[in-house]
Structure formats: structure tokens, C-alpha cells
N, C-alpha and C positions, 0 to 999 in steps of 0.2 A: 455561656450568656455571653458571657465577657469578650469569648473567642468569637461568637456572633458579631458582637457590636465593633469588633476591630476587624473583619470582615468587612463590615458595611461600609464602614467609616475609610477601611482603605480603598475600598470600591468606589468612595466617593472623589475621595481626591485623584483618585488616576482620573477619573471621568470630569473635573475641573481643568487639570493639568495637562489633559488629551485634547480641550478644547479648540487650541489653537491650529490642532494637529489637522484639525478639517475645517478650518475658515478661507483655504483656498481648493474645497471643495464642494462645493454647493451642492451639488448631484447628490452627493454622499448626504448632507444637512440631508436633506428634502427623505433621504430612506429612513435616515433616523429617525425623523418624524413618523415615517411611515410605519415602524419597527412597533411605537405605540410607548408607554411609559417604561420606564427603569422597574425590572422586578426585584428585587435584594432577595437575600436567601433566608427566604422565610420556611412554614412548615413543607416536608416534602420536595425543597430545593434540594438541586443535586449537589451543590457545596454543604448539604447541611445530612443529608443521607441520597445512598442510589435508588432511583426508581429500580422496580423490581430485576431479583435477580439472575430469574430467568425471564430471557427473550420472548414475547408472544411468537406461539407458532402460529405458521403459516397454513393455509389449505392446502391438502392433498393434492397431491399429481395426477394426472390421467396418463394411462400407459402408452401413449404417444410423449408424453413430456420425458418420461422415464428412459423411453427407447432414443429422444434426440439426445440423453445425457450420454447415456452407452456408445449412441456415434461417432459425438464428438469428441469424447476421452475426457479424464477426471485432470485436474490439475494438481501435479505431485510437485512442482517446482518448491513448493514450501516444505517437503516433507521433512527438506533438513533441521527445521526448528523442533520437530513434532518428537515430546521425549514418551510418548507411550506408540504401540502400535496404531498403524490406522485404521479405525474405524471406532477406537475404543472411548471417544470423548463425545458427551452428549451432544445432538444435533440444533440447531435452531428450526429444525422445520426441513423437510425437503425440497429442493427448487432447483429449476435448471441453471442457476447461476451459483449453488452453494461449491464453494470451492472447485471453478470450474472456470478453467481458461476460454474464451470467446475462440471461435474459429479467425485464424490468421489470414488475413485478408491480404496476400504478399504482393506487392505489382516487382516483378521483378527488374524491372527497367528501374524501379524507384527504389525498393530497400535494398535490392544485392547485385544493382549496375550491372544488371546483366551479366554475372559471371554464371560461368560452368561449375559443376558440382568439382570436378576433376580440380578447378586453380584454387576453390576454396578449401577443399580435403587441403591441398599443398602449401594453402596458407595456414593451416591448425598443423601440421607437422611439423613449419618452421619456425609457431609459437609454444608448444609443448614441450615439457623436459624431457631427455634421453633417460631411459632405466624402465624398472620393473617397480611400480610400485608397492607390490605386495610387502618387498625386501624394507620398505621405509615406514610402509602401513599397515598396523593390525585392523583390521575391521572388526568389529564388536558385537556388533547387532543392525539387522537393516530398519531403518526408522517407516521407510515408505516404497511403493512401486506403483509406476504406472507406466502410460505411453512414454514417457522419457526416458524411462528407466527407473533402474532403483537406487534409493539413497542409504546411504552408511553412516552409522553413527561412527568414526574410526580414532584410532590413536597411534600418533607417530613413535615411533619404537623406541627412538635415540633419548628424546626428551619429556615423554608420558601427554604430550599436548592433546587436546580433546581438540579434534575435526571433523566434519561432514565432508565426504565425498561420494560427489551426485555423477552416475554412471547415465553416459547418454548414448542413445546408441546412434551411431554416424550415418547406418543406410535409410534410418526409419524418421529424424528428427531431421526438418528442414537444418540444410547447410549452414545457411547464410545465419538463422537463427543460432547455431552451434557457435560461428565464428564471431557473431554480434557479443552475445555475453561474455566470453573468454579475454576479447581484444578488451572491452570498456573496465571489466574490474580489474584487469591485469595491467592497466596502462593510469588509472585513474584512483587516488587514493587519497580518504578522509574520513573522516573520525564518525560518520554519519552515514557511510558504504558499504557494505559488507566485506568482506576482508577475503582477497583472491590470496593463494597461498604456493598451490601449484598446480598445474596439468598433464596430462598424460595423455598418450593414446595406447589403447589397447586393446589391438583385434581390430573388431568392427564398433569399439567404444571410447569416448572419449570420457576420462576421469577429471574432475571438476573440483581441486582439493581448494575448501574456502574453510574460514572459520567455523568454528559450533555454536551459535547463539542458545543458549542453553534454556532462554524464556520463553523459546519458542514463535510463535510469529503473534499479529495483535489478535489478529480473526481468531485465534484460540484462544486469546485473553477473551474478548468480546461472548464467546460461544459463555462464557459461563459468567461472566458481568460486563455491566456498564463503567463507562469510565465518568468522574465527575470534570465540570469542566476545568478547574486547573489542572487537571490529568491529560485532560483533550486538548488543553493549550500546550501542557510542556512535549507531549506528543507530535501535535504541530509545528512547534519551532524546532525541536530537531531534526522533521523530516522537510521543514523552508530551510535549513541548513543544507542539506543533502542536493535537493532541488535546486538551490542559488548556485551551489559550485557544480552541478551537472551541465546547470545552462549556459553559466560564465563559459564551460569545455564546449560549448554546443552543441549539449545532446536531449537530446527529449528521451523519458522516461517509457512514457505510454500507455504504464501498466500498474499506474500509481492505485493501490486500493491495502484493505488491511491484512491481505496474504500477500504480499509484497513487504512489510514492513517487517522487522527483526528485532527481537526483544532481546538483552542478554538480565543475566536476574540481577545485575548492579542499575538497572532501569535503562540502560543505552540504546539508544534505537539507531536499525541502521537499514537505510533502502537494498532492496535483494532483486532479483531477476529482472535481466536488461536483452536479454534475448528478441524483446519487442522495440528495442531502444532504434532511434533512427539518429544519423551526426545530420547537423546541421551545416552547409556551407554557404559561401557567398555565390556562388551559382545555383545551388538550392538550398534557398535560404526557409521552404514551409515542405510541407508534405499534404497529401491526401488521401491516402489510403486508410481506409476504417482498419483499426486494428486496436487491439487490449479486449477489454471484457464489458462488454455493453453497460452496466450498469454505472458503470463510473467514467463513462465516455464524454467528453463533453460534444454538444451540439454542432459544433464547425465539424469534428471527428465523423458524429451521424453521417450527417449530409456529405461528407466526403468533401468540404470545401477545403481551400488551402487553411494549414492549420501549423503551429509551432511552439512554443514553451508553453502556452498560457493553459495549452489541453491539460497539462499536468495540473496547474494550477487548481482547475475545475474539477480533476479527481480527488486530489488532496479534500478538496470542498466535502463532495458527497461521502468520503471517507470519515471526516471531521462528522458528519449527521450520522452516521455507521458508529461511533464510536460513544455517542449518547443513546444512540436507539437500538442501536444494535443489528441493523440493516441497515444497504441502504435502499433508497428509495424506489419503488418498482420491483422489488427482489421477485417476488412470488406471480409476477406477469410472465407471460412469455417474450422471448428474445424480440419478435419485430412490434409485438405492442410496447414494447422498452423502448424501443428506437422511438417510434410516434410518440409516445410520451414525452419524451427526451425533447422532443424539438418543438413537439405543440406546446405544453406546458411552461418552459423555459423552466426558470429557479425552482427548483423543490422546493415544497416549502417543510416545517417540520412539524410534528405530530402535535408536540403541544409546547409551542412556541413562548405561550406565557410563565412557564417554568425554568425557561433560559435567561441567563444574563444580558441585558441590550449589547452587549462589546462583544458578546460572542455572534448575536443575531447579524450583528452589523457587519464582523468579521465574514461569516457564510457569505454575504452578499456581496462581499468583497471579490470571490473565491469563486462563486456560481454566477457570476455578471455572463449573461450572454452575449453583451455585445464585447467581444474581445477587445476593442480599444481602452472600455471602461472598467475592465477584468483587470486586478491587481498582478502584477509581477511577484515573482518569489523572493527577490530584493527588496520590494516596496512592504509585503506582506511582513517581513521579518521588523519589518518598522511599526507594524501596527499595536497598539493601546491593548487587544484581546488580550497579546503575548504577555504582558506585564501581571497575569492574574496567570502564569503558568505554575505551576510546584517546581519543583528538583526532581529533574531525571530521577533520583534514587528514591521518590513519594513513590513511583510506580513496581519498586521490588513486592514489596505487599501482594498487591494486584498478584503480580506476577507468581509469588509464592502459591497464593490461596489458587490460582491456578490449576499448578501443579499436583496441589494437596487433592482438588478434585478431580482431576484424573486419574493420581491412585486410589482413590476409594473409588474412583466406578469399574479400575480394573479389578479390586477386590470387592 
């Protein structure tokens, strides 16, 4: 009881101290009023207890939907983080978007600067290390396999350091995607971006050596349990730090979602998968290609209107909904229907907004503002009062550990 009183008192103090923060934002004050009254952490509130630990199952899909998945392939870029064999964890309900990467609609002139495959391959050869990786790394077990190739849990022989090695088929994977991912993670280092260690060309494969994030992806955690608002604020803060760094270096991630947020057992949070990222230049300061994963796409991306860094902010807002509800909005709809709903419905609504703190609802409005000029940037959101609710990253460790234990029990 005393803990609840402290939480409520702390929240009220934060609300009062944040009042001046909104004085120069009259439009946001109107949205605050539209959100309704503040709901404290009462019975059933996520600060006291998590909503059902088993996310609601979606409707079964038709054979046509299943065929759609088979034809487009399954996203295995995140298999780096899986501790168990692919398919061993319980599912939230089959969907055409469940662990699936949206078709990559790449305009050669825009996203690959009209470079020929041979030119891109030559750049790759100049980036990678010389030598044979099998003499440096011992591959212990395969973590996953899909359209991009296989991912292995490996150990550096000399040091015993655990690493993840992703094998990507150069002939089958778009050359620009391969070059994009390796170039970005090799050049830019940040505590909230997955660490690049090395790379090699082995026959027709590009081997990408990265740090092994033993906590798995955020998506795998959300298949077992939901996050409360303190944990959600912690993940959002870490992601925003990574996004602010990328945006400051003129990079749009373009595929922010729970599958591309990696976790360490210590609660560390890192962004991953930069294959769809785009660099912004003075000559080309916006993009128009519709690329990413549909449920997380910003309206301007869906409509193929010019967009920039704030498209990532929208995707993070959708991911924040995913953290507290288990799924992004429209997950069980067909792709064309999802696009229609994103464009026509505008800002998506929480299923049970009355159970959420006012500051969280306002944070979502700042992320999911359809008007790009009024949508907040990553830098602005790092100052948002909701992040004061963030628990320390280490608080995520018990949730991650519980997810691993649940996977082990599933296997046995």
C-alpha cells in the first residue's frame, strides 16, 4: 500500500513539475484535455499487475494468407537473438505480419543510387576482412534460417567471446541491402546500436559478425508477457537515444519494430537491422519509397509522400503500443487493408486507454501525430515527462529471464 502511495505521489509531483513544459504547446494542452482524467495506478493497472500474460489470439488466417506469407518469406534477421530453435516459442496467433518483413519496394535511383551489382559487390569486398572466419570463430549452433541465410551462435576461439554470425547469400539478397547494413553498423558506434565486430566474404555469402544479444528480441519477450508503463518508458528512452544518434548522423532506420529491438540479459536495449536504412543528404533530404513493415509504417510512408526522420518516431509509437498490448494495431488485417486503415484512421487508439497513465497517452500522441510538422522528433521526445516514469534498464532483466525460462519449459 505504501508503495502505491509513493507511486501516486511521485506521479503527481512529475505532473506538477511538467506543467510549464506544456505552456508553449497549446495544441498539446488541448490533447491532454481530450485524453480525459488522470488514472492512477488502481486495481488492474499495469503499475500494479500486468494485463493477461497471454496475449489475445487473433483469428485464423485463410489459405490465401498463408500462401502470401510463403511467397514473401519470413523475417529471420532477428534470429540472431533467439536462444532456442526457431518455432519453439509459443505464438501470439498466426498472421501475415507475425515475424514477417514487408516487401522491400526499393527504387534503384533513390535507394541504391542506380549502382550496378558489380559495383556494390566491389564495395563489399573492400569493406570486409581478409581471411577465413572458420579459423577465428567456432560455430556452435544454428539459431535460425530463412530467406537471407542462416544465423549461428558462435564463439571466438582466441577469447571465448560469444558472437552471432549471420550468413547472407550475396546472389539472392539485394546487394544494396547488404551494403547498407554493413556500412552503417561498421561506421557508427553507439551504446543503443548493436555492435558490429567483423565481416567476411565466403564464396557467395557475406558473413556478418555481431555481438550476441543473449536476451533475445523485444518481440520474443512480448510473446510471453507484456510490459508495464515503467518498463515501456525504459525501452522507449533507450530506443530514442539510438534514434537521436542515427538521425543526428542523417540516417533514417525505416524498420523500427519489436523484432529489431535487441535486449541483453542486463536489460540493455539496442537497435538492429539496418538493411532498409537510408542516408539523407543536402541534395536528397527526404525519401518517398514505401519500405519497412506495414503495421509500423507512418502514414506518409504508406502514401509514398516525402518523409524523413520522423517516420521512425511513428514506428516507435506503434512499438510502444505493442509493448503494452502485445500486438501493433491492425496486426490481423490483410496488408492492403492495413494500409487503408493507417491512412484513413490516422492516430491509432489504445484498446483500453482508461487503464493507461495520462503521460503515456500524451507520449503516444506526440509519436503518432499524423501531421509531421507537429509530430515530435527523437530529440524532443527524450525530454518528454513520460520518460521520467522509466525504470532502470536493469529492471528488464527479470522479464527477459522469465521469457528464457518459458522457452526452456516449452522445449521440455
